[in-house]
C-alpha positions as CSV (number, residue, x, y, z in Angstrom):
1,X,-8.7,-54.2,-72.7
2,X,-5.6,-55.1,-71.0
3,X,-4.7,-58.4,-68.9
4,X,-4.3,-58.4,-64.9
5,X,-1.2,-59.0,-63.6
6,X,-2.8,-62.5,-62.3
7,X,-2.7,-63.3,-65.8
8,X,0.4,-61.8,-68.0
9,X,2.2,-64.8,-66.2
10,X,0.0,-67.7,-66.5
11,X,3.1,-70.0,-66.5
12,X,3.6,-73.6,-65.6
13,X,7.7,-73.9,-63.6
14,X,9.2,-77.5,-62.5
15,X,10.6,-78.2,-59.7
16,X,14.0,-77.1,-60.7
17,X,12.5,-73.8,-61.9
18,X,11.1,-73.0,-58.7
19,X,14.0,-74.0,-57.0
20,X,16.3,-71.3,-59.5
21,X,13.9,-68.4,-58.6
22,X,14.2,-69.1,-54.7
23,X,18.3,-69.1,-55.3
24,X,17.9,-65.5,-57.5
25,X,15.9,-64.3,-55.0
26,X,17.8,-65.3,-52.2
27,X,20.8,-64.2,-53.5
28,X,22.5,-67.6,-54.2
29,X,23.0,-67.9,-57.5
30,X,26.0,-65.2,-57.8
31,X,27.7,-63.2,-54.9
32,X,26.1,-59.4,-54.9
33,X,28.3,-56.8,-54.7
34,X,26.4,-54.9,-52.2
35,X,26.1,-53.7,-48.3
36,X,25.3,-56.3,-45.6
37,X,22.6,-54.0,-44.7
38,X,20.8,-54.2,-48.1
39,X,20.5,-58.0,-47.9
40,X,19.3,-58.0,-44.5
41,X,16.5,-55.8,-45.6
42,X,15.8,-57.4,-49.2
43,X,15.7,-60.7,-47.1
44,X,13.4,-59.3,-44.3
45,X,15.7,-60.5,-41.6
46,X,17.7,-63.7,-41.4
47,X,17.5,-66.2,-38.7
48,X,19.6,-65.5,-36.5
49,X,19.4,-67.8,-33.0
50,X,22.9,-69.4,-33.3
51,X,24.7,-66.0,-33.1
52,X,27.5,-66.4,-35.7
53,X,24.6,-67.7,-38.2
54,X,24.0,-64.7,-40.4
55,X,27.4,-63.6,-40.8
56,X,27.8,-67.4,-43.1
57,X,24.3,-66.6,-44.2
58,X,25.9,-63.1,-45.5
59,X,29.4,-64.6,-46.4
60,X,27.6,-66.9,-49.2
61,X,25.7,-64.1,-50.5
62,X,28.2,-61.2,-51.1
63,X,31.2,-60.7,-53.1
64,X,33.2,-59.0,-49.8
65,X,32.3,-59.4,-46.1
66,X,34.0,-57.6,-43.8
67,X,32.2,-58.9,-40.3
68,X,32.9,-55.4,-38.8
69,X,30.4,-54.4,-41.2
70,X,27.7,-56.2,-39.6
71,X,29.0,-55.1,-36.5
72,X,29.2,-51.6,-37.2
73,X,24.8,-52.0,-38.0
74,X,24.6,-53.6,-34.4
75,X,26.6,-51.3,-32.3
76,X,25.1,-48.2,-34.0
77,X,21.5,-49.6,-33.7
78,X,20.7,-49.7,-37.1
79,X,20.3,-53.3,-37.4
80,X,19.0,-55.6,-34.3
81,X,18.5,-59.4,-33.0
82,X,14.4,-59.5,-32.1
83,X,12.2,-62.4,-32.4
84,X,9.6,-62.4,-35.2
85,X,8.7,-64.5,-37.8
86,X,8.0,-68.3,-36.5
87,X,8.7,-66.1,-32.6
88,X,12.5,-67.1,-33.3
89,X,15.5,-64.7,-33.2
90,X,16.4,-62.7,-36.5
91,X,18.8,-60.2,-37.5
92,X,16.5,-57.2,-38.7
93,X,16.9,-53.8,-39.9
94,X,15.9,-51.5,-37.2
95,X,12.7,-50.2,-39.2
96,X,11.8,-53.8,-39.7
97,X,11.7,-54.9,-36.2
98,X,9.4,-52.0,-35.5
99,X,6.8,-52.4,-37.9
100,X,7.0,-56.2,-38.4
101,X,6.7,-57.1,-34.5
102,X,3.4,-55.7,-34.4
103,X,2.2,-57.9,-37.4
104,X,3.6,-60.8,-35.7
105,X,2.3,-60.4,-32.2
106,X,0.0,-63.1,-32.6
107,X,2.7,-66.1,-33.3
108,X,4.2,-65.2,-30.2
109,X,1.5,-65.5,-27.8
110,X,0.2,-68.9,-29.8
111,X,4.3,-69.9,-29.3
112,X,4.1,-68.8,-25.6
113,X,0.7,-70.3,-24.5
114,X,1.7,-73.6,-26.4
115,X,5.3,-73.6,-24.3
116,X,4.3,-72.3,-20.8
117,X,1.0,-70.9,-20.3
118,X,-0.2,-73.7,-17.9
119,X,3.3,-73.1,-15.7
120,X,2.0,-69.4,-14.9
121,X,-0.2,-70.6,-12.6
122,X,-3.2,-68.7,-13.0
123,X,-1.2,-65.5,-12.8
124,X,-2.4,-62.6,-14.5
125,X,-0.3,-62.0,-18.1
126,X,-1.1,-58.0,-18.0
127,X,0.6,-57.6,-14.5
128,X,3.5,-59.7,-15.2
129,X,3.7,-58.0,-18.9
130,X,3.5,-54.6,-16.8
131,X,6.1,-55.5,-14.0
132,X,8.6,-56.9,-16.6
133,X,8.2,-53.9,-18.5
134,X,9.2,-51.6,-15.5
135,X,12.5,-54.2,-14.8
136,X,13.6,-53.7,-18.1
137,X,13.0,-49.5,-18.1
138,X,15.1,-49.7,-15.7
139,X,17.9,-51.8,-17.1
140,X,18.4,-54.3,-19.2
141,X,17.9,-58.1,-18.1
142,X,19.0,-61.4,-19.0
143,X,16.2,-64.2,-18.9
144,X,17.3,-65.4,-15.3
145,X,17.5,-62.1,-13.9
146,X,14.1,-61.3,-14.9
147,X,12.7,-64.8,-13.8
148,X,14.5,-63.5,-10.2
149,X,13.1,-60.5,-10.0
150,X,9.8,-61.7,-11.0
151,X,9.3,-64.5,-9.0
152,X,9.1,-63.2,-5.6
153,X,6.1,-60.6,-7.2
154,X,4.1,-64.0,-8.7
155,X,5.4,-66.5,-6.4
156,X,2.3,-69.1,-7.8
157,X,3.9,-69.0,-10.8
158,X,6.9,-70.9,-12.4
159,X,10.2,-68.5,-12.5
160,X,11.4,-69.5,-16.4
161,X,7.7,-68.8,-16.9
162,X,7.6,-65.4,-15.7
163,X,10.5,-64.4,-17.8
164,X,9.5,-66.5,-21.2
165,X,5.9,-64.3,-20.7
166,X,8.2,-61.0,-21.1
167,X,10.9,-62.2,-23.6
168,X,7.5,-63.9,-25.9
169,X,4.9,-61.2,-25.0
170,X,6.9,-58.1,-24.9
171,X,9.1,-56.5,-28.4
172,X,12.6,-56.8,-26.8
173,X,15.9,-56.8,-28.4
174,X,19.3,-58.4,-27.9
175,X,21.9,-56.1,-26.8
176,X,25.4,-56.2,-28.3
177,X,28.0,-57.4,-28.0
178,X,25.5,-60.2,-28.6
179,X,25.3,-61.0,-32.0
180,X,28.8,-59.7,-33.1
181,X,31.6,-61.4,-34.7
182,X,33.3,-63.8,-31.9
183,X,31.3,-62.3,-29.2
184,X,30.0,-64.6,-26.8
185,X,28.2,-62.6,-24.0
186,X,25.1,-64.1,-22.7
187,X,21.4,-62.9,-23.8
188,X,20.5,-59.3,-22.7
189,X,17.0,-57.7,-23.2
190,X,15.6,-54.8,-23.5
191,X,12.4,-53.1,-24.5
192,X,12.5,-52.7,-28.8
193,X,10.8,-49.6,-28.6
194,X,13.1,-48.4,-25.9
195,X,16.6,-49.3,-27.3
196,X,15.0,-48.0,-30.7
197,X,13.4,-44.4,-29.7
198,X,16.0,-42.2,-31.7
199,X,14.3,-44.0,-34.6
200,X,12.6,-42.6,-37.3
201,X,9.1,-43.7,-36.7
202,X,8.6,-46.5,-38.7
203,X,5.2,-47.1,-41.7
204,X,2.2,-48.1,-40.5
205,X,2.6,-51.8,-40.3
206,X,0.8,-53.6,-43.1
207,X,-0.2,-57.2,-43.5
208,X,-0.1,-56.6,-47.7
209,X,3.5,-55.3,-47.3
210,X,4.4,-58.6,-45.4
211,X,3.7,-60.4,-48.5
212,X,5.0,-58.7,-50.7
213,X,8.0,-58.4,-49.4
214,X,7.8,-62.2,-48.7
215,X,7.4,-63.0,-52.2
216,X,9.7,-60.4,-53.4
217,X,12.5,-62.9,-51.5
218,X,10.9,-66.1,-51.2
219,X,8.5,-66.7,-54.3
220,X,6.6,-68.4,-56.0
221,X,4.8,-69.2,-53.3
222,X,1.4,-70.9,-52.1
223,X,-0.3,-69.1,-48.5
224,X,0.5,-72.1,-46.7
225,X,4.2,-71.7,-47.8
226,X,3.4,-67.8,-46.4
227,X,2.0,-69.1,-43.1
228,X,4.9,-71.1,-42.7
229,X,7.5,-68.7,-43.3
230,X,6.2,-66.3,-40.9
231,X,3.8,-68.4,-38.3
232,X,0.8,-66.2,-38.7
233,X,-2.4,-68.1,-40.4
234,X,-5.5,-67.2,-42.1
235,X,-3.4,-65.2,-44.9
236,X,-5.6,-66.4,-47.9
237,X,-7.8,-62.9,-47.6
238,X,-4.2,-61.1,-47.6
239,X,-3.4,-62.6,-50.8
240,X,-6.7,-62.5,-52.7
241,X,-6.8,-58.8,-51.7
242,X,-3.3,-58.5,-53.3
243,X,-3.9,-60.8,-56.5
244,X,-4.2,-57.8,-58.8
245,X,-0.9,-57.0,-58.3
246,X,0.0,-60.6,-58.2
247,X,0.7,-63.3,-61.0
248,X,-0.6,-66.8,-60.7
249,X,2.1,-69.6,-62.0
250,X,1.2,-73.3,-61.1
251,X,3.9,-76.0,-60.0
252,X,3.9,-79.6,-61.8
253,X,1.4,-81.1,-59.9
254,X,-0.9,-77.7,-60.9
255,X,-1.1,-76.3,-57.5
256,X,-1.5,-72.2,-58.0
257,X,1.9,-70.4,-56.8
258,X,1.5,-66.3,-56.3
259,X,4.0,-64.4,-57.2
260,X,5.0,-60.6,-58.7
261,X,5.1,-59.8,-62.0
262,X,8.6,-58.5,-62.3
263,X,10.5,-60.8,-60.1
264,X,13.1,-62.9,-61.6
265,X,12.3,-66.3,-63.0
266,X,15.5,-67.2,-64.0
267,X,15.5,-71.4,-66.4
268,X,15.2,-74.3,-64.7
269,X,19.2,-75.1,-66.4
270,X,20.9,-71.9,-64.9
271,X,24.1,-72.6,-63.1
272,X,23.8,-72.7,-59.3
273,X,27.7,-73.0,-57.7
274,X,28.1,-74.4,-54.2
275,X,26.6,-72.9,-51.2
276,X,27.6,-73.2,-47.9
277,X,24.1,-72.2,-45.5
278,X,24.4,-71.6,-42.0
279,X,22.6,-74.1,-39.4
280,X,19.7,-72.2,-39.6
281,X,19.1,-70.4,-42.8
282,X,15.2,-69.4,-44.3
283,X,15.9,-70.6,-47.2
284,X,15.1,-73.9,-46.1
285,X,12.9,-72.7,-43.5
286,X,10.1,-70.8,-44.7
287,X,8.1,-73.2,-47.4
288,X,5.2,-75.7,-46.4
289,X,6.7,-77.7,-49.7
290,X,10.6,-78.0,-49.5
291,X,10.8,-80.2,-52.7
292,X,12.0,-76.9,-55.0
293,X,15.3,-77.0,-52.3
294,X,15.2,-80.6,-50.4
295,X,15.4,-84.0,-52.7
296,X,11.7,-85.4,-53.3
297,X,12.3,-87.9,-50.3
298,X,11.9,-86.0,-47.3
299,X,13.9,-88.8,-45.1
300,X,16.7,-86.9,-47.0
301,X,16.7,-84.0,-44.6
302,X,15.8,-85.4,-41.8
303,X,18.6,-88.0,-41.9
304,X,21.0,-85.1,-43.2
305,X,20.8,-83.1,-39.7
306,X,20.0,-86.4,-37.7
307,X,23.9,-86.9,-37.2
308,X,24.3,-87.0,-33.3
309,X,22.3,-83.7,-32.5
310,X,25.4,-81.8,-33.9
311,X,24.5,-78.4,-35.3
312,X,25.1,-78.8,-38.9
313,X,24.9,-76.2,-41.8
314,X,23.6,-76.9,-45.2
315,X,25.5,-77.3,-48.5
316,X,23.5,-76.8,-51.7
317,X,25.2,-78.3,-54.7
318,X,23.6,-77.6,-58.1
319,X,20.5,-76.0,-56.3
320,X,20.0,-78.7,-53.6
321,X,20.3,-79.9,-50.6
322,X,23.2,-82.8,-51.2
323,X,25.2,-82.3,-47.7
324,X,26.0,-81.0,-44.0
325,X,29.1,-79.6,-42.8
326,X,30.5,-78.2,-39.8
327,X,33.7,-76.5,-38.5
328,X,35.9,-78.0,-35.6
329,X,38.2,-76.0,-33.6
330,X,40.9,-77.3,-31.7
331,X,43.9,-74.8,-30.6
332,X,45.6,-73.6,-33.8
333,X,44.1,-75.9,-35.7
334,X,40.5,-75.5,-37.9
335,X,38.8,-78.4,-40.2
336,X,36.0,-78.1,-42.1
337,X,33.8,-81.3,-42.6
338,X,31.5,-82.0,-45.2
339,X,28.9,-85.2,-45.1
340,X,27.6,-85.5,-48.5
341,X,25.1,-87.9,-50.0
342,X,26.2,-90.4,-52.7
343,X,26.5,-90.2,-56.1
344,X,28.2,-86.1,-55.9
345,X,30.2,-85.4,-59.3
346,X,34.0,-84.9,-59.4
347,X,33.4,-81.4,-61.1
348,X,30.9,-80.6,-58.0
349,X,32.9,-82.0,-55.6
350,X,36.0,-80.1,-56.9
351,X,33.8,-77.1,-57.2
352,X,32.4,-78.0,-53.5
353,X,36.4,-77.8,-52.1
354,X,37.2,-75.0,-53.5
355,X,34.3,-73.0,-51.4
356,X,34.9,-75.1,-48.4
357,X,38.2,-73.7,-47.9
358,X,37.2,-70.1,-48.8
359,X,34.6,-70.7,-45.7
360,X,37.5,-72.1,-43.5
361,X,39.8,-69.2,-44.1
362,X,36.9,-66.7,-43.5
363,X,35.5,-68.3,-40.3
364,X,38.7,-69.3,-38.9
365,X,41.0,-67.0,-40.3
366,X,44.1,-66.8,-37.2
367,X,43.8,-70.9,-37.7
368,X,48.1,-71.7,-38.4
369,X,46.2,-75.0,-40.4
370,X,43.6,-75.3,-41.9
371,X,41.8,-78.8,-44.1
372,X,38.5,-79.7,-45.4
373,X,37.3,-83.3,-45.2
374,X,34.8,-85.1,-47.1
375,X,32.8,-87.4,-45.1
376,X,30.2,-90.0,-46.5
């Protein structure tokens, strides 16, 4: 009798092997000769509340990235900036904007209620959303405009809570040029179904597909990891339903992790070149247990990103978080500063320096003077 998929790859994976599997699926073990659209779709979107973040994230994954390619995706409505996983803004394929949002509506409702629910002052949410939809059908609006226009209709509520009700509880997209290369336009919102009306209707929303796509981009993973990534709860029954299609692996502590049988699981000693990630990258945000990438002491993660509130990117060395970075521009000069943990090998430091110079040239191509600096 043939064994099920769950039995075919029943093995133990140590922390480094889990890290290499994640890097392979995140397209970070080697750069790939493909399009930004394919990367965005494979990763189930890219964290994008900081508009420049997807450009750095894509640059670290692609053999070549022309920022104009990403701009075209947005301008041609093939990709959009919208709120999805964890109720945060992501750059996603247009189809995913339509098919994933219904699955994640509960996340947005919970997030709104926790942050703004009491500030509505007992106003009927359905009435607020109906009024907000009418305003957005008439014209795209900023959050400030929504607050100003809605408050006279619902004076018992705080203006910002009214705007945020529309922002969280209706499927919206941010209009370009927001999110385009070197664009700084304030976020202006439109209804997703109105903005993407010409797009082909997506397949029926499916939690099963959501789980399988997560594993393809982030596995092997536990149910807790999956829930951390998307913000949904009670997904164990979905994983149980999919179990015949999945294989089971265990970490060194014996905890069960689920995976796709054919997904890459390279050896733990596979070379992992230095990679610069933006301030927010789902690689670091999508597991309840981050030990496959973050050093064992969780204080390391907090300390690296607690530098006086600065928005810092992440530096991976040998597949682990080993530092942070930031680019500062002063007129015609651009500096990339790297803060590293102690003990970095000379060869790794040299490789990091080379990668940093390439990144700085990509982000600041018009700077007359560019410099990479290491700090303790």
